[in-house]
C-alpha positions in Angstrom: 0.0 0.0 0.0 1.2 3.5 -0.8 2.9 5.0 2.2 1.1 8.3 1.7 -2.2 6.5 1.7 -1.3 4.5 4.8 -0.5 7.8 6.6 -3.7 9.4 5.4 -5.7 6.4 6.6 -4.1 6.4 10.0 -4.8 10.1 10.4 -8.4 9.6 9.3 -8.9 6.8 11.8 -7.3 8.8 14.5 -9.6 11.7 13.8 -12.6 9.4 13.7 -13.4 10.3 10.1 -13.2 6.8 8.6 -15.5 5.3 11.2 -19.2 5.9 11.8 -18.9 7.7 15.1 -19.7 11.3 15.1 -19.7 12.7 18.6 -18.0 15.8 17.3 -18.4 18.0 14.2 -17.9 16.2 11.0 -15.1 17.0 8.5 -15.4 16.0 4.8 -12.1 16.1 2.9 -13.0 16.6 -0.8 -10.0 16.0 -3.1 -9.9 16.7 -6.8 -7.3 17.1 -9.5 -8.4 20.2 -11.5 -8.2 24.0 -10.8 -10.7 25.8 -8.6 -12.0 27.9 -11.5 -13.1 24.9 -13.6 -16.8 23.6 -13.6 -15.8 20.9 -11.2 -13.8 23.2 -9.0 -16.7 25.7 -8.8 -19.3 22.9 -8.1 -17.0 21.6 -5.3 -16.9 25.1 -3.8 -20.7 25.4 -4.1 -21.1 22.0 -2.3 -18.8 23.2 0.5 -20.9 26.4 0.9 -24.2 24.6 0.9 -23.2 21.7 3.1 -22.0 24.0 5.8 -25.1 26.1 5.4 -27.7 23.3 5.6 -26.0 21.5 8.5 -25.6 24.8 10.4 -21.9 24.3 10.6 -22.0 20.7 11.9 -20.2 19.6 8.8 -17.0 21.2 7.6 -15.9 20.6 4.0 -12.3 20.9 3.1 -11.7 21.1 -0.6 -8.3 20.2 -2.0 -8.0 21.1 -5.7 -5.1 20.7 -8.2 -4.0 17.3 -6.9 -2.9 18.8 -3.6 -3.5 15.6 -1.8 -3.6 12.8 -4.4 -3.0 12.4 -8.1 -5.4 10.5 -10.5 -4.1 7.0 -9.7 -4.1 7.5 -5.9 -7.4 9.2 -5.1 -9.8 6.3 -5.4 -7.7 4.1 -3.1 -7.5 7.0 -0.7 -11.3 7.2 -0.7 -11.7 3.5 -0.2 -9.3 3.6 2.8 -11.1 6.6 4.3 -8.2 9.0 4.0 -10.6 11.3 2.1 -14.3 11.2 2.2 -15.4 12.7 -1.1 -14.1 12.8 -4.7 -15.3 13.7 -8.2 -13.1 11.6 -10.4 -13.6 11.4 -14.2 -15.8 8.5 -15.2 -13.0 6.6 -16.8 -11.3 6.1 -13.4 -13.6 3.2 -12.4 -12.4 0.7 -15.0 -9.3 -0.2 -13.0 -11.6 -0.9 -10.0 -13.3 -3.6 -12.1 -16.3 -1.5 -13.2 -15.6 -0.7 -16.9 -19.3 0.3 -17.4 -18.4 4.0 -16.9 -16.0 3.8 -19.9 -19.1 4.0 -22.0 -19.0 7.7 -21.4 -15.6 7.7 -23.2 -16.9 6.2 -26.4 -16.4 8.7 -29.2 -19.5 10.3 -30.6 -21.8 8.3 -28.2 -23.6 11.6 -27.3 -24.6 14.3 -29.7 -24.8 17.2 -27.2 -26.0 17.7 -23.7 -29.7 16.8 -24.3 -28.7 13.2 -25.2 -26.2 13.1 -22.4 -28.8 14.1 -19.8 -31.2 11.3 -20.8 -28.5 8.9 -19.5 -27.1 10.7 -16.5 -30.6 11.7 -15.2 -32.2 8.4 -16.1 -32.3 4.8 -15.1 -29.2 3.8 -17.0 -27.0 6.3 -15.2 -28.5 5.5 -11.7 -27.9 1.8 -12.3 -24.2 2.5 -13.1 -23.7 4.5 -10.0 -25.3 1.8 -7.9 -22.6 -0.7 -9.0 -20.0 1.3 -7.1 -21.4 0.1 -3.8 -19.7 -3.3 -4.4 -16.4 -1.3 -4.0 -17.3 0.5 -0.8 -18.3 3.7 -2.8 -21.5 5.6 -2.8 -22.3 7.3 -6.1 -24.2 10.6 -5.5 -24.4 12.4 -8.8 -22.9 13.1 -12.3 -21.1 16.4 -12.8 -20.4 17.8 -16.2 -17.2 19.2 -17.5 -18.0 19.2 -21.2 -17.3 17.9 -24.7 -13.6 17.5 -25.7 -11.5 19.1 -28.3 -8.2 17.8 -29.7 -5.0 19.8 -29.4 -1.5 19.3 -30.8 1.4 21.1 -32.4 0.2 20.3 -35.9 -3.2 20.6 -37.6 -5.7 17.8 -37.1 -8.4 18.2 -39.8 -8.6 14.6 -40.9 -8.0 11.3 -39.2 -4.7 10.7 -41.1 -3.3 13.9 -39.4 -3.0 11.9 -36.2 -0.6 9.3 -37.6 2.4 8.9 -35.3 1.3 11.6 -32.8 1.9 10.9 -29.2 -1.4 11.8 -27.5 -1.9 12.0 -23.8 -5.0 10.3 -22.4 -6.2 9.5 -19.0 -6.3 5.8 -18.1 -9.1 4.2 -20.2 -9.1 1.3 -22.6 -11.7 3.1 -24.6 -9.5 6.2 -25.0 -6.6 3.9 -26.0 -8.8 2.3 -28.7 -9.9 5.8 -29.8 -6.3 7.0 -30.3 -5.2 3.8 -31.9 -8.1 4.1 -34.4 -6.8 7.5 -35.4 -3.3 6.1 -35.8 -1.9 8.0 -32.8 0.1 6.6 -30.0 -1.9 6.8 -26.7 0.2 7.9 -23.6 -1.4 7.5 -20.2 -0.4 10.3 -17.9 -1.6 12.0 -14.7 -3.5 15.2 -15.4 -1.1 17.2 -13.2 1.9 16.2 -15.5 0.3 17.1 -18.8 1.4 20.7 -19.2 5.1 19.9 -18.7 4.9 16.9 -21.0 3.4 19.1 -23.7 5.9 21.9 -23.1 8.9 19.5 -23.3 7.6 17.4 -26.2 7.2 14.2 -24.2 3.7 14.1 -25.8 2.6 15.9 -28.9 -1.0 16.6 -27.9 -4.0 15.7 -25.9 -7.8 16.0 -25.6 -9.7 18.1 -23.1 -12.8 20.3 -22.7 -11.8 23.9 -23.2 -12.0 24.8 -19.5 -9.4 22.2 -18.6 -7.1 23.3 -21.5 -7.4 26.9 -20.5 -7.1 26.7 -16.7 -4.0 24.4 -17.1 -2.5 26.9 -19.7 -2.1 24.1 -22.2 -3.0 26.6 -25.0 0.4 28.2 -24.3 2.1 25.0 -25.5 -0.2 23.8 -28.2 -0.2 25.5 -31.6 -3.4 23.8 -33.0 -6.7 22.6 -31.8 -9.8 21.1 -33.5 -13.2 21.8 -32.2 -14.3 18.1 -32.6 -16.6 17.6 -29.6 -15.8 13.9 -30.2 -16.2 12.8 -26.6 -17.5 13.8 -23.3 -15.7 14.3 -20.0 -17.7 14.1 -16.9 -17.3 13.1 -13.3 -19.1 11.0 -10.6 -19.5 12.7 -7.3 -18.7 9.9 -4.8 -18.2 9.3 -1.1 -16.8 6.6 1.1 -19.8 4.3 1.6 -19.0 3.5 5.3 -18.6 7.2 6.1 -21.9 8.0 4.3 -23.9 5.2 5.9 -22.6 6.2 9.3 -23.8 9.8 9.2 -26.8 10.8 11.3 -29.9 10.6 9.2 -30.7 14.3 9.4 -27.1 15.2 8.5 -27.2 12.9 5.5 -30.4 14.4 4.3 -29.0 17.9 4.5 -25.9 16.8 2.6 -28.1 15.2 -0.1 -29.8 18.5 -0.5 -26.4 20.2 -0.9 -25.4 17.6 -3.4 -28.5 18.1 -5.5 -28.2 21.9 -5.6 -24.5 21.9 -6.2 -25.1 19.4 -9.1 -27.7 21.7 -10.7 -25.4 24.7 -10.3 -22.2 22.9 -11.6 -24.0 21.4 -14.6 -25.7 24.7 -15.4 -22.4 26.6 -15.7 -20.3 23.9 -17.4 -21.1 24.9 -21.0 -20.8 28.5 -20.1 -17.4 28.0 -18.5 -16.2 26.0 -21.6 -17.5 28.7 -24.0 -15.7 31.4 -22.0 -12.5 29.5 -21.8 -12.5 28.9 -25.6 -13.1 32.6 -26.3 -10.2 33.5 -24.0 -7.9 31.0 -25.7 -8.9 32.3 -29.1 -8.2 35.9 -28.0 -4.7 34.9 -26.7 -3.7 34.1 -30.3 -1.4 31.3 -29.0 -3.5 28.4 -30.5 -5.2 28.2 -33.9 -8.6 26.7 -33.5 -10.2 24.8 -36.4 -13.9 24.5 -37.0 -14.7 21.1 -38.6 -16.5 20.9 -41.9 -19.3 18.4 -42.3 -17.0 16.3 -44.5 -14.3 16.2 -41.8 -16.7 15.2 -39.0 -18.1 12.4 -41.2 -14.5 11.2 -41.8 -13.8 11.2 -38.0 -17.0 9.4 -37.2 -16.3 6.7 -39.9 -13.0 6.0 -38.0 -14.2 6.4 -34.4 -17.8 5.1 -34.2 -16.6 1.5 -34.7 -14.8 1.8 -31.3 -18.2 1.0 -29.8 -18.2 -2.5 -31.3 -14.5 -3.0 -30.4 -15.2 -2.2 -26.8 -18.5 -4.0 -26.5 -17.0 -7.1 -24.8 -15.3 -4.9 -22.2 -18.1 -2.4 -21.5 -21.1 -4.6 -22.3 -23.0 -4.7 -25.5 -26.3 -4.5 -23.6 -25.2 -1.3 -21.8 -24.1 0.3 -25.1 -27.5 -0.6 -26.6 -29.3 0.8 -23.5 -27.4 4.1 -24.0 -28.2 4.2 -27.7 -31.9 3.5 -26.9 -32.0 6.1 -24.2 -30.6 8.7 -26.6 -32.8 7.4 -29.5 -29.9 6.6 -31.8 
C-alpha cells in the first residue's frame, strides 16, 4: 500500500473520520485534480458552501484542488481507505476498479450534445451504473459535467490521417486507448497534473480536453493547434466513502443530499458557459489556432471512431451500449 495512503488512513482513523462515530463535528475532505475555476472546482466550492449552510456548521468541508492531496491514480484508493471522504473523479477512473461500465462515457460520438447526455445521467441507465460502485465501498451521488472535448497538438488535425504517429496524452481508459489507436496515434497514459510539462517539453505531442481544462492548465500556451471536434464527453461522478456516508446521522445525511442536489444543478448549469468562455479567451490569446470542422471532416472522423463501440462491446457490455443508444434514441 502506498505509504502516503497509509499515513492518510491512519490520520483519518485517529480523527474518527473513517468510522461511523460522530460525537464531534464532521469533516469531509474533498479531493480533486483540477483547478478551482473549472466547472468541477466551482461545483465543489458550491457544495462546500451549501453543506456547511444546511448543516448549520456541523459539517466542515475541506476542498483540496489541483492534486494537492492525491493524483489521479491515488485518489480512489484514498477514498476506499477513508483517507478522504469525497471525490469527483472522471468517469474513466472506475475501469481499474473492475467496473468498466463507466467507460461507455468515453466512447467517441456516443452523445450528440447535452440533451442526449442528460437522458442517460438523469435516467435509469445512469443510476444503475452509480449503484454498481457500492460493491467497491463507494456511494455514487451524482454526475457532474465538464464538457465535450477538443483535440490539441502542435500540428493541424483536420482529418484522421493527421493523427498518424502523434503521441497523444490520455487518462487511463481502454476506450480512449482504442480511440487514439483508431486514429493512428500513440496513446500515452499520464496523470493530469503532469500534462502541461509533458506538452511543453515534447514528451507528448497533444491531448484531448474540454476547453475549460485546457485553458485553466494553460495548455494553450504550449499547443499550436486545436480542432473543435466535440468527439467525446468528459464528466465526473461525485462519490463518497460508503461506510462514512452510511454512518452519518440521518438528518445530516439528508442535509448533505440537498447540498449535493443543488451543487449538481449549479455545476452542470455553468459547465457549458465555462467552456465557452475558456474557448473565447484562448482564441483571444492568439497562442493556439482553433479549427472549426466541416461536415465532411466530421463524417470522416465518425467513420473511423464510431466502430470503437463495437470493439469495446465485450469490455463495457454490448447491452449497456445498446441501452445508452436506446435512451438517446440513436
